Backbone as a ProteinNet text record, in pm:
[ID]
protein_1_A
[PRIMARY]
XXXXXXXXXXXXXXXXXXXXXXXXXXXXXXXXXXXXXXXXXXXXXXXXXXXXXXXXXXXXXXXXXXXXXXXXXXXXXXXXXXXXXXXXXXXXXXXXXXXXXXXXXXXXXXXXXXXXXXXXXXXXXXXXXXXXXXXXXXXXXXXXXXXXXXXXXXXXXXXXXXXXXXXXXXXXXXXXXXXXXXXXXXXXXXXXXXXXXXXXXXXXXXXXXXXXXXXXXXXXXXXXXXXXXXXXXXXXXXXXXXXXXXXXXXXXXXXXXXXXXXXXXXXXXXXXXXXXXXXXXXX
[TERTIARY]
7779.5	7708.7	7800.2	7736.5	7816.4	7844.4	7936.4	7975.5	7859.6	7764.8	7651.3	7564.5	7536.6	7457.6	7530.5	7661.7	7740.1	7744.3	7752.5	7753.5	7620.4	7509.7	7377.7	7361.5	7410.9	7401.3	7484.7	7602.7	7687.8	7624.9	7556.7	7492.5	7379	7317.1	7204.8	7247	7376.2	7427.4	7384.3	7393.9	7358.3	7208.5	7125.1	6980.1	6943.8	7011.3	6981.7	7020.7	7138.8	7181.3	7089.2	7034.5	6949.7	6808.4	6751	6608.1	6575.6	6660.9	6626.1	6631.9	6520.4	6511.9	6510.7	6621.6	6635.7	6596.7	6469	6423.5	6431.7	6387.7	6395.5	6310.6	6195.2	6107.3	6170.8	6232.7	6296.9	6416.4	6493.1	6606.5	6558.6	6448.4	6394.2	6350.4	6288.5	6244.9	6365.4	6473	6594.4	6653.4	6652.1	6706.4	6618.8	6485.8	6393.6	6406.8	6424.8	6438.7	6582	6669.6	6807.9	6891	6854.4	6938.3	7062	7049.7	7162.4	7159.2	7272.8	7279.4	7240.5	7226.6	7191	7300.3	7425.5	7537	7540.8	7515.2	7513	7398.2	7285.8	7171.7	7204.5	7276.4	7315.4	7415.4	7508.6	7607	7539.1	7438.9	7367.5	7287	7224.5	7140	7222.4	7349.7	7434.9	7476.6	7461.3	7494.9	7398.2	7447.2	7367.8	7275.7	7313.9	7232.9	7169.9	7063.8	6995.7	7090.6	7168.4	7260.4	7371	7418.4	7523.3	7470.8	7342.9	7283.6	7270.9	7228	7216.2	7353	7454.9	7590.5	7643.4	7612.6	7655.9	7588.5	7462.5	7390	7452.7	7495.2	7558.1	7692.8	7757.4	7881.5	7853.6	7741.4	7709.7	7654.4	7562.9	7490.6	7580.3	7684.6	7765.8	7834	7850.4	7917.7	7821.3	7691.4	7591.5	7555.9	7620.2	7596.4	7502.3	7499.4	7419.1	7268.6	7223.6	7079	7017.9	7102.5	7053.6	7001.8	7060.2	7023.8	6875.1	6820.6	6677.7	6587.7	6628.7	6548.2	6545.4	6657.8	6664.8	6580.1	6586.2	6507.1	6357.6	6314.9	6174	6133.6	6227.9	6199.9	6172.4	6237.7	6222.2	6097.7	6036.7	5928.5	5806.9	5781.7	5660.3	5669.5	5779.6	5789.3	5888.6	5976.5	6077.5	6081.4	5966.1	5953.2	6047.3	6075.9	6165.1	6309.7	6352.5	6486.8	6490	6384.5	6377.6	6377.1	6299.3	6295.3	6430.7	6501.7	6633.8	6733.4	6722.7	6810.5	6786	6657	6625.3	6684.9	6668.4	6719.1	6871.5	6940.1	7086.5	7137.2	7063.4	7104.7	7090.3	6981.6	6963.7	7072.7	7104.3	7210.7	7345	7370.6	7496.6	7505.8	7390.6	7390.6	7424	7377.9	7404.2	7546.6	7597.8	7728.9	7844.5	7817.6	7924.8	8016.6	7964.6	8056.5	8155.4	8113	8205.6	8312.1	8270.4	8366.5	8468.3	8420.9	8511.3	8610.5	8562.7	8648.8	8755.9	8713.7	8807.5	8911.5	8866.3	8958.5	9056.3	9006.2	9093.7	9201.3	9163.4	9261.8	9366.4	9322.9	9417.3	9515.5	9463.9	9550.9	9655.5	9609.7	9702	9806.5	9762.1	9854.6	9948.4	9896.8	9975.3	10051.9	10010.6	10076.9	10138.5	10056.5	10104	10205	10172.3	10262.8	10399.4	10406.1	10538.6	10618.1	10548.7	10617	10675.3	10603.3	10645	10734.9	10696.2	10766.4	10853.8	10838	10914.5	10832.1	10874.2	10798.3	10804.3	10917	10936.3	10865.5	10814.9	10748.9	10603.3	10574.5	10439.2	10355.9	10420.3	10346.8	10255.7	10286.7	10207.9	10082.9	10069.7	9955.6	9827.7	9715.7	9586.3	9511	9441.5	9357.5	9235.8	9179.1	9066.8	8941.2	8926.8	8806.7	8826.7	8920.9	8947.9	8825.3	8794.9	8679.4	8707.7	8604.9	8627.4	8687.4	8644.7	8700.3	8848.7	8888.5	9030.4	9107.9	9041.2	9105	9141.7	9052	9078.1	9194.2	9195.6	9304.7	9439.2	9437.1	9560.8	9610.3	9516.6	9552.4	9615.2	9557.1	9610.3	9750.2	9771.7	9903	10008.2	9969.9	10065.3	10106	10007.8	10038.3	10126.6	10099.4	10181.5	10325.9	10341.8	10475.6	10547.1	10472.9	10531.6	10579.4	10499.7	10538.4	10665.2	10667.3	10781.7	10909.8	10902	11020.4	11066.6	10972.2	11008.5	11081	11028.7	11093.5	11232.6	11244.1	11374.4	11474.3	11430.5	11519.8	11564.2	11478.1	11510.9	11584.3	11602.6	11670.6	11587.5	11455.3	11364.2	11300.3	11291	11227.9	11076.2	11005.1	10858.3	10803.7	10888.1	10844.6	10865.6	10928.7	10953.9	10823.7	10768.6	10641	10651.6	10775.1	10791.6	10762.7	10767.2	10746.4	10602.9	10523.6	10389.5	10295.5	10320.8	10230.8	10279.7	10395.3	10451.9	10423.1	10394	10369.9	10502.5	10492.4	10612.3	10692.1	10628.4	10706.9	10783.5	10722.2	10792.7	10910.7	10894.2	11003.8	11119.2	11084.1	11187.6	11258.3	11181.6	11239.3	11332.7	11291.5	11376	11506	11497.7	11617	11711	11654.6	11736.7	11810.7	11740.1	11804.5	11915.2	11891.1	11993.2	12118	12097.8	12211.6	12284.9	12209	12272.2	12356.5	12305.7	12381.7	12510	12499.2	12618.4	12720.6	12672.8	12762.2	12832	12756.5	12815.5	12920.1	12893.1	12990.3	13118.5	13104.3	13222.5	13300.5	13227.1	13292.3	13370.4	13309	13376	13499.3	13486.7	13600.7	13715.7	13684.4	13788.7	13855.8	13778.5	13834.3	13932.5	13895.4	13984.2	14112.8	14100.9	14219.1	14310.1	14249.7	14327.8	14406.4	14340.1	14409	14524.3	14501.8	14608.2	14726.8	14697.6	14805.5	14887.3	14819.6	14891.5	14985.3	14937.1	15019.1	15132.5	15117.9	15220	15331.2	15311.1	15412.9	15523.4	15651	15760.4	15796.4	15836.3	15871.9	16019	16049.4	16186.4	16232.1	16319	16363.7	16445.7	16528.9	16611.9	16526	16421.1	16331.3	16259.1	16225	16155.6	16244.6	16375.2	16468.4	16486.2	16498.6	16515.2	16392.7	16275.1	16153.8	16146.5	16189.6	16190.6	16289.2	16408	16510.4	16460.7	16398.7	16346	16237.8	16157.6	16051.6	16109.1	16219.2	16282.5	16342.8	16410.3	16468.9	16362.3	16247.6	16137.8	16090.6	16083.8	16043.6	16142.4	16274.3	16376	16362.3	16338.4	16321.2	16201	16094	15975.8	16008.2	16087.6	16125.3	16212.9	16308.6	16396.2	16316.1	16218.8	16133.8	16055.2	16008.2	15934.9	16024.1	16153.5	16245.8	16275.8	16299.4	16325.3	16206.8	16086.8	15966.8	15954.9	15986.9	15981.5	16086.1	16209.4	16316.5	16279.4	16221.2	16181.1	16075.3	15982	15880.8	15944.1	16047.4	16114.5	16188.8	16257	16329.3	16234.5	16121.9	16022.8	15975.3	15959.8	15918.6	16026	16155.7	16265.8	16272.8	16255.1	16259.3	16148.7	16032	15922.5	15952.5	16015.6	16049.8	16154	16257.2	16360.5	16302	16207.5	16143.9	16071.5	16003.9	15934.1	16033.4	16147.4	16248.6	16306.9	16330.8	16387.4	16294.3	16164.8	16067.9	16070	16082.8	16086.1	16209.1	16326.4	16450.7	16444.3	16387	16373.6	16288.5	16181	16093.6	16168.7	16244.9	16321.4	16428.8	16496.3	16600.5	16542.9	16424	16360.3	16324.8	16278.8	16245.4	16369.1	16484.4	16609.2	16659.2	16649	16691.2	16608.3	16478.9	16391.3	16430.2	16464	16502.2	16632.7	16730.1	16859.9	16839.7	16756.5	16729.7	16668.2	16579.1	16516.8	16621.1	16714.2	16818.6	16912.5	16946.2	17034.4	16969.5	16842	16772.9	16771.7	16748.3	16747	16884.9	16991.4	17128.4	17161.6	17119.5	17145	17076	16952.6	16879.1	16949.9	16994.2	17063.6	17193.9	17268.7	17398.1	17377.1	17278.2	17250.1	17211.4	17130.5	17090.1	17209.3	17302.8	17422.3	17507.8	17523.4	17604.4	17543.7	17412.7	17344.1	17366.7	17358.3	17375.2	17516.3	17617.2	17756.7	17782.9	17722.7	17746.1	17689.3	17577.5	17515.2	17601.4	17659.5	17741.9	17870
10692.2	10568.9	10472.7	10388.1	10289.3	10171.6	10082.3	9972.6	9883.9	9859.5	9772	9839.1	9968.7	10041.8	10049	10075.2	10085.6	9952.1	9843.7	9711.5	9682.2	9716	9694.4	9777.5	9901	9988.7	9933.7	9880.9	9823.5	9697.3	9618.3	9496.8	9528.7	9646.2	9685.8	9786.7	9809.8	9911.9	9883.9	9759.7	9725	9745.8	9710.8	9728.4	9875.6	9957.4	10101.3	10161.9	10124.3	10178.1	10133.2	10012.1	9957	10013.7	10036.3	10066.5	10210.6	10274.4	10404.5	10514.3	10587.8	10700.1	10829.4	10902.7	11024.2	11144.2	11182.7	11300.8	11422.5	11537.8	11661.9	11655.4	11595.2	11584.4	11497.8	11388.8	11302	11373.1	11445.2	11520.9	11628.2	11695.7	11799.7	11742.3	11625.7	11563.9	11523.8	11477.8	11444.8	11569.4	11680.5	11805.1	11860.1	11855.9	11908.2	11830.7	11697.9	11614.9	11611.6	11694.2	11709.6	11582	11499	11382.9	11422.9	11530	11583.5	11734.5	11798.8	11944.6	11999.8	12130.4	12193.9	12173.1	12186.6	12167.1	12023.6	11928.4	11787.6	11760.9	11825.8	11811.1	11860.9	11973.3	12028.1	11937.5	11881.1	11790.3	11668.4	11615.8	11498.2	11534.5	11650.9	11692.8	11717	11755.6	11783.3	11655.9	11541.5	11416.1	11394.2	11337.9	11329.8	11208.5	11097.5	10975.6	10939.5	10858.3	10813.5	10732.1	10644.5	10559.1	10641.3	10743.8	10829.5	10908.1	10952.1	11023.8	10932	10808.2	10713	10682.5	10669.2	10642.8	10759.1	10881.3	10999.8	11005.8	10968.1	10965.8	10863.8	10748.8	10646.2	10692.6	10787.7	10845.1	10943.8	11013	11119.9	11064.8	10969.3	10924	10872.2	10789.7	10738.2	10845.9	10964.7	11072.6	11158.7	11124.3	11209.5	11164.2	11060	11019.5	10901.2	10835.1	10713.7	10737.1	10857.6	10883.4	10889	10903.1	10915.5	10781.7	10670.7	10540.9	10508.2	10514.2	10481.8	10580.4	10707.5	10805.2	10771.5	10731.2	10696.2	10572	10472.6	10351.1	10385.5	10469.4	10510.3	10588.8	10666.7	10744.4	10651	10534	10440.2	10352.8	10343.4	10246.7	10272.4	10396.6	10430.1	10381.8	10419.6	10389.3	10277.5	10245.3	10142.8	10048.3	9986.2	9901.3	9781.1	9728.4	9611.1	9646.5	9771.8	9815.4	9837.4	9900.5	9925.2	9793.7	9695.1	9565.4	9496.7	9506.5	9442.8	9513.3	9645.5	9719.5	9676.9	9659	9611.4	9472.5	9383.6	9246.5	9244	9321.1	9322.9	9385.6	9484	9546.5	9447.6	9370.2	9268.9	9161.6	9119.5	9020.3	9075.6	9204.4	9265.5	9271.1	9296.9	9301	9164.7	9057.8	8923.6	8877.8	8914.9	8865.2	8951.9	9072.1	9162.7	9109	9041.3	8986.3	8888.4	8806.5	8714.8	8792.4	8901.6	8983.1	9044.4	9092.3	9151.2	9047.2	8926.6	8817.7	8786	8782.5	8754.5	8864.8	8988.4	9101.7	9104.5	9068.3	9066.8	8959	8843.9	8737.7	8786.4	8859.8	8914.4	9010.9	9095.7	9191.8	9118.7	9013.7	8938.2	8865.2	8797	8715.9	8799.7	8910.4	8986.6	9103.2	9146.9	9263.4	9234.6	9177.8	9162.2	9048.2	8930	8814.4	8838.4	8891.6	8920.8	9019.6	9114	9211.9	9148.1	9050	8989.6	8869.4	8778.9	8651.8	8645.1	8738.7	8735.5	8680.4	8712.5	8673.8	8523.2	8460.2	8318.4	8224.4	8274.9	8189.4	8167.2	8049.6	8016.5	7951.3	7908.2	7838.9	7931.9	8061.5	8156.8	8205.5	8169.7	8217.4	8143.5	8215.7	8159.8	8109.9	7997.3	7951.2	8040.6	8039.7	8128.9	8096.1	7971.8	7933.4	7945.6	8026.3	8043.2	8097.7	8039	8082.7	8221.6	8310	8445.2	8446.2	8352	8348.8	8318.4	8218	8184.6	8297.6	8367.1	8478.3	8590.1	8619.5	8724.1	8682.9	8554.4	8506.8	8513.5	8473.5	8475.3	8618.6	8709.9	8850.5	8905.1	8871.1	8916	8861	8731.6	8669.9	8733.4	8760.1	8817.5	8958.6	9037.5	9173.9	9169.1	9073.8	9059.7	9022	8930.8	8893.5	9013	9092.3	9211.9	9308	9326.5	9414.6	9363	9230.3	9173.1	9187	9155	9162.3	9306	9397.6	9538.8	9589.9	9554.7	9596.7	9535.5	9407.8	9341.6	9404.9	9439.8	9504	9641.2	9708.5	9841.7	9836.5	9714.6	9701.4	9750	9732.3	9781	9661.4	9666.5	9559.7	9578.1	9468.3	9475	9494.9	9475	9494.9	9637.9	9719.2	9857.9	9937.4	9987.4	10060.8	10190.7	10242	10369.1	10354.5	10230.2	10209.1	10169.9	10136.7	10085.7	10192.5	10318.2	10424.3	10491.8	10449.4	10513.8	10430.5	10497.6	10428	10378.4	10280.4	10223.6	10329.2	10417.3	10521	10610.5	10642.3	10725.1	10649.8	10520.6	10441.3	10433.1	10414.6	10410.9	10545.1	10653.2	10786.7	10811	10764.4	10781.1	10702.2	10580.4	10498.8	10563.4	10619.1	10685.2	10803.7	10883.9	10998.5	10953.7	10842.8	10790.8	10748.2	10681	10639.1	10759.9	10862.3	10983	11052.1	11056.8	11118.5	11040.7	10907.3	10823.7	10845.1	10854.7	10876.7	11012.4	11115	11248.7	11251.8	11179.8	11173.5	11103.6	10993.5	10923.3	11011.2	11084.3	11173	11282.7	11340.4	11444.9	11390.4	11267.9	11206.1	11180	11130	11104.5	11233.7	11340.4	11469.6	11520.9	11503.7	11545.8	11463.8	11334.2	11248.6	11287.3	11323.7	11364.3	11492.4	11585.8	11709.9	11683.2	11595.4	11562.3	11497.2	11406.8	11340.1	11437.2	11537	11637.4	11719.9	11758.6	11841.5	11762.1	11631.8	11549.8	11506	11517	11475.6	11580.4	11545	11642.6	11682.4	11807.2	11859.3	11830	11756.8	11722.5	11822.8	11915.3	12021.2	11964.3	11863.8	11804.2	11740.6	11667.7	11604.3	11709	11820.5	11928.3	11987.9	12009.2	12064.4	11968.4	11838	11738.7	11733.1	11742.3	11741.1	11862.2	11980	12102.1	12090.8	12032.9	12014.2	11920.7	11810	11715.2	11778.8	11863.8	11932.5	12022.5	12095.7	12183.2	12102.2	11990.3	11905.4	11850.7	11814.7	11767.6	11875.9	11999.8	12111.5	12131.2	12117.5	12131.2	12021.1	11898.3	11786.9	11807.4	11862.9	11893	11992.6	12099.7	12200.4	12138.7	12051.6	11986.8	11897	11827.2	11741	11821.4	11939.4	12025.3	12067.5	12105.4	12147.8	12032.4	11912.5	11796.1	11766.1	11778	11752.9	11851.5	11979.8	12081.6	12055.2	12015.3	11985.5	11867.2	11763.6	11646.9	11682.1	11768.1	11811.3	11882.2	11971.3	12041.3	11945.9	11847.3	11749.9	11665.5	11631	11552.9	11629.3	11762	11843.6	11844.2	11855.9	11857.1	11723.5	11614.6	11481.3	11466.9	11515.3	11509	11589.9	11709.4	11793.9	11725.6	11666.2	11595.4	11475	11406.4	11292.6	11337.1	11451.4	11504.9	11539.7	11604.8	11640.4	11514	11412.6	11287.9	11224.2	11222.6	11168	11245.5	11379.7	11463.7	11431.4	11419.3	11388.6	11251	11153.9	11020.5	11023.8	11102.7	11114.6	11177.5	11287.1	11352.9	11258.9	11185.6	11092.4	10985	10932.6	10831.6	10888	11013	11077	11096.6	11134.2	11154.8	11023.2	10914.5	10784.2	10744.2	10767.3	10734.9	10815.8	10942.2	11028.2	10982.5	10942.7	10895	10769	10677.5	10554.8	10586.2	10683.5	10721	10777.4	10863.5	10922.8	10815.3	10718.2	10610.4	10530.5	10501.5	10429.4	10507.7	10640.4	10724.3	10726.2	10732.9	10736	10605.5	10494.2	10363.3	10351.1	10396.8	10392.6	10477.9	10593.3	10684.5	10623.3	10562.4	10502.5	10388.4	10305.5	10195.5	10249.1	10354.1	10411.2	10465.1	10524.9	10580	10469.1	10359.1	10248.2	10185.8	10171.6	10115.8	10204.2	10333.7	10429.7	10421.5	10414.7	10406.6	10275.9	10166.4	10035.3	10035.6	10098.8	10104.8	10189.5	10285.7	10371.6	10297.9
8733.6	8765.6	8841	8924	8995	8901	8938	8847.2	8803.2	8891.2	8854.7	8748.7	8766.1	8667.2	8533	8540.2	8417.7	8344.9	8420.8	8358.9	8290.3	8355.3	8295.3	8167.9	8171.8	8054.8	7939	7970.1	7865.5	7804.4	7887.5	7837.5	7739.7	7757.4	7671	7564.3	7553.7	7462	7318	7273.9	7136.7	7110.5	7209.6	7192.3	7182.8	7262.5	7262	7127.7	7077.7	6948.3	6835.9	6845.9	6739.9	6740.7	6861.8	6869.8	6911.5	6988.3	7046.5	6940.5	6928	6833.3	6914.6	6910.5	6993	6907.4	6914.3	6841.2	6932.6	6882.3	6959.8	7085.1	7077.2	7193.1	7303	7263.4	7361.5	7425.9	7345.2	7399.4	7496.5	7461.7	7548	7682.9	7680.2	7805.9	7892.2	7829	7905	7969.6	7895.3	7949	8061.7	8041.4	8143.5	8274.2	8263.7	8384	8437	8376.9	8424.4	8408.4	8310.1	8282.2	8201.9	8122.6	8047	8057.2	8025.4	8026.1	7889.8	7883.6	7757	7652.9	7696	7603.2	7551.5	7639.8	7597.6	7502.2	7525.1	7436.4	7296.2	7287.7	7157.1	7086.2	7165.3	7104.9	7043.8	7114.4	7063.9	6940.1	6942.5	6830.8	6704.8	6721.9	6605.7	6532.6	6595.3	6526.8	6409.9	6301.6	6178	6171.2	6234.1	6223.3	6357.6	6351.5	6472.9	6560.9	6498.2	6573.8	6641.4	6570.3	6626.7	6747.3	6740.8	6854.2	6975.6	6952.3	7062.7	7122.6	7037.5	7085.7	7168	7124.6	7199.1	7334.9	7341.2	7467.9	7563.3	7509.6	7593.2	7649.3	7580.4	7633.5	7746	7734.5	7830.1	7961.3	7954.7	8073.9	8186.8	8159.5	8270.4	8353.6	8296.2	8369.5	8450.6	8447.5	8511.5	8653.2	8703.9	8842.3	8855	8973.3	8993.1	8991.4	9021.7	9025.1	8885.2	8781.4	8644.4	8592.3	8636	8581.3	8601.5	8726.2	8741.1	8667.5	8659.1	8585.7	8436.5	8384	8241.8	8212.2	8303	8283.8	8284.1	8379.6	8385.7	8261.2	8207.3	8086.7	7967.3	7967.3	7856.1	7867.7	7985.8	8007.5	7918.2	7883.2	7807.8	7663	7591.9	7449.4	7418	7513.4	7490.1	7610.6	7635.1	7754.3	7749.9	7630.9	7621.7	7662	7629	7670.3	7820.4	7873.7	8017.6	8094.3	8045.2	8111.8	8111.1	7999.9	7993.3	8084.4	8094.4	8185.9	8330.6	8368.1	8504.1	8527.9	8429.7	8443.9	8458	8373.8	8377.3	8506.1	8557.1	8683.1	8799.3	8801	8904.9	8896	8775	8759.3	8805.9	8778.3	8821.8	8973.4	9039.7	9185.3	9245.3	9181.8	9233.6	9201.9	9086.1	9042.9	9087.2	9133.5	9168.5	9277.8	9383.8	9483.9	9422.7	9325.8	9259.9	9184.3	9120.3	9047.7	9142.7	9257.3	9356.3	9405	9432.8	9478.7	9373.3	9245.2	9137.4	9123.1	9132.9	9121.3	9238	9357.2	9473.7	9458.8	9402.1	9376.6	9276.7	9174	9075.7	9140.6	9230.9	9299.5	9384.1	9456.7	9541.9	9457.8	9351.2	9271.4	9185.2	9131.1	9034.1	9094.5	9214.8	9273.4	9409.9	9501.2	9638.1	9651.4	9597.3	9610.4	9544.5	9420.8	9364.4	9448.9	9512.6	9595.8	9721	9777.6	9904.8	9881.7	9790.9	9774.4	9649.3	9557.3	9433.1	9318	9196.9	9077.8	9053.7	9090.7	9061	9157.8	9269.2	9368.4	9327.5	9271.6	9226	9336.6	9445.2	9551.9	9630.4	9628.5	9706.2	9631.9	9504.9	9426	9465	9458.2	9496.9	9373.6	9383.1	9271.5	9254.8	9136.4	9106.1	9186.7	9238.1	9313.1	9463.9	9508.1	9651.2	9723.8	9838.3	9918.5	9976.1	9980.1	10032.6	10173.1	10259.5	10395.1	10394.2	10314.9	10303.9	10237.6	10145.1	10075.6	10173.2	10265.7	10366	10455.4	10498	10583.1	10509.6	10383.9	10304.9	10285.2	10261.1	10245.3	10373	10488	10616.4	10640	10609.5	10629.3	10537.7	10413.7	10319	10360.2	10404.2	10449.8	10574.7	10664.8	10785.6	10747.8	10649.5	10603.6	10541.8	10463.5	10404	10512.4	10616.7	10726.9	10796.1	10825	10895.4	10812	10681.9	10596.8	10575.1	10568.8	10552.8	10676.8	10796.2	10920.5	10932.8	10895.1	10905.1	10809.2	10686.6	10590.6	10638.2	10713.6	10764.9	10897.9	10952.2	11080.7	11196.8	11188.1	11291.6	11360.6	11490	11566.3	11564.9	11539.8	11540.6	11682.1	11781.7	11920.8	11968.5	11884.4	11922.1	11910.5	12022.2	12015.6	11936.8	11922.6	11850.8	11702.5	11649.8	11506.6	11472.2	11571.1	11542.3	11488	11517.9	11472.8	11345.7	11293.3	11174.3	11050.4	10939.8	10813.6	10755.9	10665.7	10604.2	10525.1	10446.8	10378.5	10475.5	10591.1	10689.4	10749.3	10773.4	10827.3	10727.2	10599.2	10495.4	10486.2	10492.9	10485.7	10604.3	10721.8	10840.3	10826.6	10768.9	10748.9	10648.1	10543.5	10441.4	10501.3	10582.2	10646.2	10741.2	10811	10902	10825.4	10712.5	10630.1	10571.5	10532	10479.2	10585.1	10708.7	10817	10844.9	10845.9	10867.5	10757.1	10633.5	10520.8	10531.4	10569.8	10584	10694.7	10804.6	10913.7	10868	10794.1	10743.4	10645.9	10561.4	10465.5	10536.3	10641.7	10718.7	10789	10844.7	10913.8	10818.4	10698.2	10599	10553.7	10544	10504.4	10609.8	10738.2	10846.4	10845.9	10824.3	10819.4	10703.7	10591.4	10476.2	10503.8	10570.8	10606.7	10701.8	10801.4	10897.5	10827	10734.2	10662.6	10579.4	10521.4	10443	10529.5	10648.7	10737.8	10800.6	10814	10878.5	10783	10653.9	10557.7	10552.7	10586.1	10583.8	10441.1	10425.7	10293.9	10267	10162.1	10124.6	10019	10059.3	9968.8	9853.7	9886.1	9782.3	9673.1	9716.3	9618.8	9536.1	9602.2	9530.6	9422.5	9455.2	9357.1	9239.1	9271.9	9165.5	9073.8	9135.9	9055.3	8964.5	9017.2	8937	8821.6	8851.5	8748.8	8638.7	8680.4	8583.4	8496.9	8560	8485.6	8378.2	8413.1	8315.4	8201.9	8235.7	8133.2	8038.3	8095.1	8011.4	7915.5	7964.4	7878.9	7764.7	7798	7693.8	7589.8	7638.2	7546.6	7455.4	7512.4	7431.2	7321.1	7356.1	7256.5	7148	7191.8	7094.5	7000.7	7057.5	6974.1	6872.7	6916	6823.4	6706.6	6739	6634.1	6538.5	6596.4	6512.4	6420.7	6478.1	6399.5	6284.5	6312.8	6208.5	6101.1	6146.8	6051.7	5963.1	6025	5948.2	5843.8	5883.1	5786.8	5667.7	5696	5587.1	5494.9	5557.6	5476.4	5391.4	5450.6	5374.6	5252	5268.3	5154.2	5045.7	5090.4	4993.3	4919.9	4997.4	4935.9	4832	4865.8	4769.6	4643.7	4664	4549.1	4461.1	4527	4450.6	4376.7	4440.3	4374.7	4248.6	4257.7	4139.8	4027.7	4067.8	3968.5	3905.5	3989.3	3938.2	3835.7	3866.9	3772.5	3641.4	3651.7	3530.9	3445.7	3514.2	3443	3378.1	3450.8	3392.4	3267.1	3272.2	3155.3	3037.8	3066.7	2961.1	2903.9	2995.9	2952.6	2860.7	2899.8	2817.6	2680.2	2677.9	2550.2	2462.8	2525.5	2450.7	2391.6	2472.6	2421.9	2300.9	2312.8	2200.4	2075.4	2096.6	1983	1919.6	2006.9	1956.3	1872.4	1922	1847	1711.8	1708.2	1580.6	1483.6	1538.1	1454.2	1401.3	1489.2	1445.6	1332.7	1346.8	1240.3	1110.7	1121.2	1001.3	935.2	1021.6	968	899.3	956.1	897.5	761.8	756.5	629.1	524.1	566.7	473.5	423.7	513.3	478.1	378.5	402.3	310.2	171.7	173.6	43.8	-33.5	41.2	-26	-83.9	-10.5	-57.1	-181.7	-183.8	-301.7	-422.7	-404.4	-516	-571.1	-478.1	-520.8	-595.6	-554.5	-617.5	-758	-777.4	-908.9	-1004.1	-950.6	-1034.3	-1071.6
[MASK]
+++++++++++++++++++++++++++++++++++++++++++++++++++++++++++++++++++++++++++++++++++++++++++++++++++++++++++++++++++++++++++++++++++++++++++++++++++++++++++++++++++++++++++++++++++++++++++++++++++++++++++++++++++++++++++++++++++++++++++++++++++++++++++++++++++++++++++++++++++++++++++

């Protein structure tokens, strides 16, 4: 369906769901008149409620083409004249209001897509008011597109007076500019590579410096080996130190235990000596 028919159908959607009773006879007549296919008829019939069948029909009809709308309206005139009348009224209103909708949509396209592309998002002066006259709207659209063309050509380094560019689309011009830049880059890369090769061949070989570098390299290798040996030796010493620390802790513990034992023996000896002296005094 075209936008006007679809709009009229949407405006009457609630009435159709509320009042339309899609029985087998009505479905058969829709199929016979080619408003729906056999498969669509079965899908609608499988719905369990009257409202669900009407809703399914509203999904199917918009996909059946613009010729279906007047046939469907005529189909409703016999038993659902109030729905058919409302569909006619809404379709007439859509025909009258559609130019306003187009004008509004065109303003949205210019303000939300074209102007930000040409003038930037922050430029609010280029935006059009919602009540812009269609004639002024066309002029503004033409000026904006012309500005876009001029700025695009200037960014690409192309003269607007060059007849060779007038027949080419903007994507082709951009593609041509990109290829030109790629070729320039490749030429510069090739030139730098040649210069690098020349510089390598022109640098004289200093044998003395080469020998010194080789000698230094060997000395570095020796230092690395010596460092490895020192590192290994340090690891071994660290292990010995840890072992000695453990032994020292053990000896300290034993020594502390021996001191405690000696103190206990001394106390026992003192007690014994006192007891002996008391016994001798009594005697």
